[in-house]
C-alpha atoms as one frame of an Amber mdcrd trajectory, in Angstrom:
protein
  71.558  26.448 -52.214  73.102  26.319 -48.640  71.934  24.188 -45.823  71.345
  24.917 -42.571  73.476  23.584 -39.838  71.605  21.871 -36.641  73.563  22.380
 -33.619  73.667  18.503 -31.638  71.198  18.781 -28.664  73.242  19.048 -25.793
  71.402  16.720 -23.482  73.018  17.560 -20.527  72.195  20.708 -20.438  68.526
  20.602 -21.364  68.650  17.810 -18.393  70.056  19.830 -16.440  67.422  22.994
 -17.216  64.244  20.412 -16.284  65.447  19.417 -13.085  66.083  23.430 -11.826
  62.560  23.838 -13.481  61.090  21.135 -11.436  62.930  21.784  -8.100  61.432
  25.267  -8.907  57.755  23.980  -9.339  58.155  21.715  -5.965  59.227  24.560
  -4.228  56.311  26.686  -5.381  53.859  23.661  -4.621  55.297  23.208  -1.528
  55.142  26.591   0.037  51.389  27.105  -2.122  50.985  23.883   0.402  52.181
  25.752   3.357  50.398  29.090   3.189  47.039  26.775   2.686  47.718  24.930
   5.717  48.996  28.360   7.898  45.711  29.784   6.281  43.267  26.630   7.380
  44.503  26.375  10.547  44.510  30.080  11.971  40.785  29.869  10.111  39.284
  27.082  12.474  40.927  28.447  15.259  39.402  32.261  14.150  36.140  30.701
  13.550  36.210  28.688  16.624  37.171  31.361  19.010  34.141  33.547  17.715
  31.558  30.989  17.337  32.892  28.220  20.662  32.216  25.522  17.151  33.878
  23.595  14.788  34.459  25.011  11.384  31.073  24.087   9.448  31.266  24.369
   5.518  27.891  23.841   5.507  26.823  27.350   7.836  29.965  28.700   6.197
  28.798  28.892   2.543  24.853  28.573   3.403  24.759  31.924   5.199  22.884
  30.339   8.346  19.689  30.074   5.737  19.237  26.409   4.813  15.713  27.644
   2.670  18.401  29.399   0.356  21.179  26.369   0.581  18.186  24.094  -0.466
  17.482  25.854  -3.358  20.520  27.246  -4.649  23.676  25.242  -2.205  24.479
  28.931  -1.116  23.338  32.265  -0.905  25.190  32.746  -4.027  23.563  30.305
  -5.976  20.282  30.983  -4.739  20.633  34.696  -5.438  21.249  33.558  -9.141
  18.088  31.606  -9.601  16.120  35.155  -8.429  14.357  36.845 -11.468  12.366
  40.656 -11.102   8.599  40.378 -11.369   6.745  43.844 -12.239   4.243  43.694
  -9.229   5.800  40.223  -6.665   9.345  42.307  -6.623  10.839  38.512  -7.132
  10.321  35.320  -8.104  12.703  32.809  -9.553  13.915  31.857 -12.724  12.453
  28.997 -14.926  14.145  26.027 -14.184  13.157  22.308 -12.417  10.093  22.559
 -10.227   8.995  26.506 -11.298   5.720  27.059 -12.455   4.428  29.646 -14.823
   4.244  32.189 -12.080   7.527  31.860 -10.979   7.204  30.461  -7.548   7.623
  26.535  -6.852   5.220  23.280  -7.737   2.624  22.911 -10.455   0.983  25.739
 -12.210  -1.916  27.841 -10.512  -5.141  27.001 -11.534  -7.355  28.963 -14.806
 -10.134  28.837 -12.482 -12.187  27.059  -9.764 -12.486  23.201  -9.824 -15.862
  21.496  -9.730 -14.019  18.207  -8.698 -10.953  19.921  -6.462 -11.102  22.060
  -3.682  -8.004  24.494  -4.403  -5.884  26.403  -1.648  -3.026  28.218  -1.832
  -0.839  28.850   0.792   0.791  32.187   0.580   3.428  33.852   2.999   7.395
  33.767   3.079  10.356  30.892   3.182   8.212  29.134   5.960   5.509  28.986
   4.212   6.829  27.977   0.667   8.925  25.112   2.865   5.332  23.833   4.406
   3.835  23.846   0.876   6.168  22.443  -0.717   9.555  23.414  -2.902   9.651
  20.099  -4.467   6.496  17.169  -5.258   5.494  15.355  -2.340   7.881  17.667
   0.028   5.925  19.533   2.056   4.582  18.388   5.339   1.694  20.723   5.062
   0.744  19.536   1.682   1.436  15.962   2.763  -1.124  16.660   5.806  -4.260
  17.716   3.320  -4.443  16.670   0.437  -3.786  12.783   2.426  -5.552  12.498
   5.149  -8.425  15.405   4.697 -11.751  16.709   2.493 -13.220  20.048   2.338
 -16.149  19.983   4.065 -17.916  19.239   1.536 -16.519  16.381   0.452 -14.002
  16.877  -2.588 -10.235  16.326  -2.760  -8.132  19.202  -1.250  -5.293  20.640
  -3.852  -2.573  22.688  -2.389  -0.506  25.343  -4.344   2.472  26.795  -3.109
   2.143  30.833  -3.779   4.752  31.473  -1.474   8.631  32.030  -1.831  11.860
  33.718   0.164  11.765  36.681   1.849   8.383  37.527   0.913   6.638  39.452
   3.170   3.245  42.088   2.994   2.047  43.920   0.806   3.894  41.208  -1.898
   1.098  38.326  -0.126  -1.265  41.004  -1.126  -0.791  41.730  -3.980  -0.818
  38.008  -5.047  -4.227  37.938  -3.837  -4.989  40.916  -6.593  -3.959  38.265
  -8.934  -4.852  34.889  -8.201  -7.704  35.020  -5.265 -10.334  34.131  -7.904
  -8.953  30.913  -8.691  -8.565  29.430  -5.257 -11.420  28.632  -2.711  -9.711
  28.862   0.422  -5.867  31.221   1.143  -3.935  30.886   4.167  -1.310  33.489
   4.644   1.569  32.133   7.178   3.643  34.975   7.553   4.935  37.479  10.699
   8.438  36.833  11.323   9.738  38.655   7.706   7.292  41.488   8.800   8.623
  41.960  12.108  11.915  43.368  10.735   9.646  46.247   9.017   7.856  47.201
  12.783  10.549  48.126  14.692  10.803  51.356  14.163  13.220  51.543  11.561
  13.765  54.965   9.196  12.228  52.932   6.468   7.984  52.165   5.096   6.409
  48.751   5.955   6.424  48.670   1.713  10.710  48.370   1.794  11.642  45.062
  -0.324  14.058  42.529   0.822  17.258  42.200  -0.110  16.454  40.336  -2.499
  15.291  43.424  -4.784  18.976  43.755  -4.478  19.801  41.329  -6.374  17.053
  41.770  -9.972  17.614  45.117  -9.939  20.693  45.849  -9.261  21.398  48.893
 -11.139  19.843  50.861  -8.950  22.447  50.143  -6.354  25.566  49.228  -7.674
  27.870  50.846  -9.499  27.907  50.439 -13.425  31.910  49.580 -13.658  31.591
  47.011 -10.733  28.128  44.729 -11.585  30.730  42.111 -14.230  33.145  42.086
 -11.218  30.437  41.632  -8.336  28.726  39.025 -11.094  31.982  37.202 -11.307
  33.299  36.621  -7.537  29.426  35.473  -7.344  30.084  32.941  -9.897  33.622
  32.018  -8.382  32.395  31.120  -4.961  29.514  29.657  -6.032  31.621  27.457
  -8.798  33.938  26.227  -4.630  31.321  25.163  -2.993  29.792  22.696  -5.553
  33.114  20.897  -5.785  33.207  18.422  -2.850  36.579  18.148  -1.760  37.060
  21.983  -1.976  34.022  22.892  -0.032  35.249  21.099   3.164  38.255  23.828
   3.453  38.121  27.390   5.566  40.603  28.225   2.892  38.186  28.012  -0.313
  35.624  29.595   1.649  38.047  32.563   2.380  38.907  32.735  -0.802  35.961
  33.529  -2.096  34.429  35.635   0.317  38.075  37.922  -0.247  37.178  37.692
  -3.797  33.528  39.011  -2.880  34.730  41.633  -0.662  37.386  43.401  -3.013
  34.562  43.624  -4.907  31.855  45.137  -2.733  34.839  48.059  -1.757  35.327
  48.639  -5.478  31.471  49.022  -6.164  31.165  51.150  -2.881  33.908  53.609
  -4.042  32.729  54.104  -7.269  29.609  54.880  -6.816  27.776  58.084  -6.686
  28.783  60.380  -3.296  25.476  61.552  -3.466  22.684  58.746  -2.726  19.518
  59.641  -3.011  16.400  59.568  -0.704  14.389  56.354  -1.421  10.230  57.494
  -1.286  10.131  54.559   0.952  12.157  56.289   3.846  10.626  58.453   6.627
  11.004  61.973   6.594  12.811  63.425   9.186  10.360  65.552  11.070  11.157
  64.266  14.582  14.293  63.552  16.343  15.455  60.807  18.571  13.643  58.046
  20.385   9.967  60.209  19.421  10.155  59.557  15.914  11.341  56.082  16.323
   7.898  55.001  18.402   5.990  57.182  16.182   7.439  55.024  12.924   7.061
  51.916  14.830   3.246  52.987  15.770   2.518  54.026  11.728   4.313  50.245
  10.442   2.200  48.229  12.749  -0.873  51.129  11.438   0.222  49.805   7.660
   0.679  46.519   8.743  -3.037  45.902   9.728  -4.165  47.977   6.894  -2.720
  45.052   4.795  -4.199  42.364   6.872  -7.455  43.513   6.713  -7.066  44.224
   2.971  -6.645  40.742   2.132  -9.693  39.177   4.119 -11.644  42.557   1.542
  -9.579  41.482  -1.540 -10.642  37.279  -0.800 -14.405  38.005   0.038 -14.454
  40.058  -2.973 -13.500  37.301  -5.280 -15.583  34.970  -3.456 -12.819  33.198
  -1.474 -12.555  32.259   2.095  -9.438  34.013   3.771  -7.388  33.093   6.984
  -4.295  34.131   8.761  -1.580  32.040  10.861   1.063  33.989  12.726   4.187
  31.835  12.299   6.770  30.490  15.489   9.459  31.812  16.038  12.763  30.916
  17.676  12.333  34.335  20.675   9.135  32.818  22.242   7.194  29.683  22.611
   9.707  27.575  23.101  12.486  26.091  25.294  15.521  26.183  22.817  17.982
  23.373  22.900  22.037  23.537  23.559  22.363  22.922  19.519  19.500  25.586
  18.915  20.690  27.814  20.781  23.880  28.612  18.463  22.545  28.709  15.407
  18.748  31.225  15.706  21.241  34.515  16.262  19.525  37.282  18.449  16.535
  37.036  20.045  16.182  40.920  20.322  12.469  40.691  18.634  10.782  38.978
  21.278   8.977  42.244  22.600   8.250  43.763  18.736   6.625  40.200  17.918
   4.462  40.189  20.854   3.081  43.967  19.621   3.281  42.549  15.924   1.214
  39.350  17.436  -1.644  41.437  18.774  -2.500  43.932  15.704  -3.064  39.768
  13.712  -5.458  39.098  16.315  -7.172  42.846  16.608  -7.251  42.888  13.030
  -9.081  38.937  12.451 -11.475  39.944  15.055 -12.200  43.183  13.619 -12.338
  41.870   9.864 -14.032  38.268  11.079 -11.815  35.892   9.357  -9.909  32.806
  10.943  -6.627  33.147  13.035  -4.554  31.117  13.756  -1.014  31.995  16.007
   1.568  29.080  16.103   3.789  31.313  18.616   3.183  28.421  21.445   3.335
  25.348  19.165   6.777  24.145  19.972   5.667  24.912  23.823   5.850  21.115
  24.200   8.985  19.937  21.962  12.133  18.570  24.026  14.141  18.253  20.289
  15.145  20.955  18.536  12.925  21.738  15.432  14.913  25.039  14.273  17.858
  24.356  11.876  18.513  28.353  11.569  16.866  31.458  12.518  13.668  30.898
  11.414  13.338  27.397   8.928  12.835  23.689  10.176  14.322  20.779   8.983
  12.241  20.787   5.638  10.586  17.573   3.998   7.073  15.922   4.559   8.682
  14.065   7.498   9.908  17.316   8.868   9.195  17.562  13.315   9.005  21.026
  13.279   6.738  21.329   9.764   4.603  18.321  10.905   3.906  20.018  14.128
   3.099  23.519  12.462   0.598  20.829  10.007  -1.101  18.951  12.247  -2.260
  22.155  14.386  -3.218  23.913  11.333  -4.880  20.886  10.283  -6.978  20.508
  13.096  -8.202  24.466  13.657  -9.742  24.167  10.198 -11.125  21.084  10.904
 -12.498  22.675  14.161 -13.136  25.504  11.647 -15.702  23.123   9.941 -13.318
  23.754   6.488 -11.987  20.452   6.347 -12.312  17.355   7.973 -10.533  14.104
   7.704 -10.487  11.866   4.998 -12.011   8.603   6.825 -14.678   9.987   7.751
 -16.729   9.045   5.124 -14.978   5.558   4.528 -17.161   2.377   5.710
């Protein structure tokens, strides 16, 4: 049997090949680092030219929405927590801090309690933060539960029935489902409603962009869904690495992939898009059409506000409405706030909407509190983005709002200070 003869290994040739590969690797690495350095420098200069401020990784990844960032770290992380709901459009997937209703905080009670005065706070993301995203965090919950009793002397328990991007009629639907379990329902809203009463060609019931997340088949090409999901996961992964998320290069790479996926999605969709049932028919033209739609939207907003009172009264619950503050009104913004609050061109529309809130409360005889001017005397910064304040039980902005609301409830003889009965 013939044996194979092994050729001796030429160490010199092997070493030369190794050195050649190593040089190639170092050259490629150097080129990559130079390329990243150029992108990083150019990106930061472009950011400065457009925003007149240094590149902020936090603002870039969060999308200037501190509520979404608090929950998911980034906008992509936030949308990953969303889940569809047959009546409320969207809630949150089961997880830490999410109750059986898909909202934040403890589970809703199954009924009225003989021992506690149960309050439900509903509305959008501002109401959600006031009530508390996590235990012992909400400024309003902290104030009510620790410093006040109901007017009859019961300890107060606050439940969070609000969520990001919610607007009427989502609060109305929530009350139809759960109002009977609570003694008092407080709806704190206005800012999200303002988006749909400006005369745009959609009925007030048009859902928020979160609806596209929980119902993707209605808006995206089937072939693009996997690509969109993958690019969103890559963005989320990049944003979670501390050293990486601080670079403009990583942000640019992640957003570039996402934009390519969106471009593919748009090219893959059918050219003819069906008319949504929540879109106004074109019966008039120009400015007359916009004024007509705006008037109709304000009328429907008034209807839902009155309906909230009817639902609560029918279920023997007390109802009150609160109009939240906004950067466009009632406060002299600091220079830091002016950089982050965005456009303030909704001022006139917000004032018209405020009058609808007031008239609905007067006509339907329920308590109403406008917080438009609640920050009028505050010289420090309270806004962290276009509408939210710094969150937490020690929040300056939410603390001011909570104090104003508690003072109002006290004057209405709904609650009283806990130390009144201490002797």
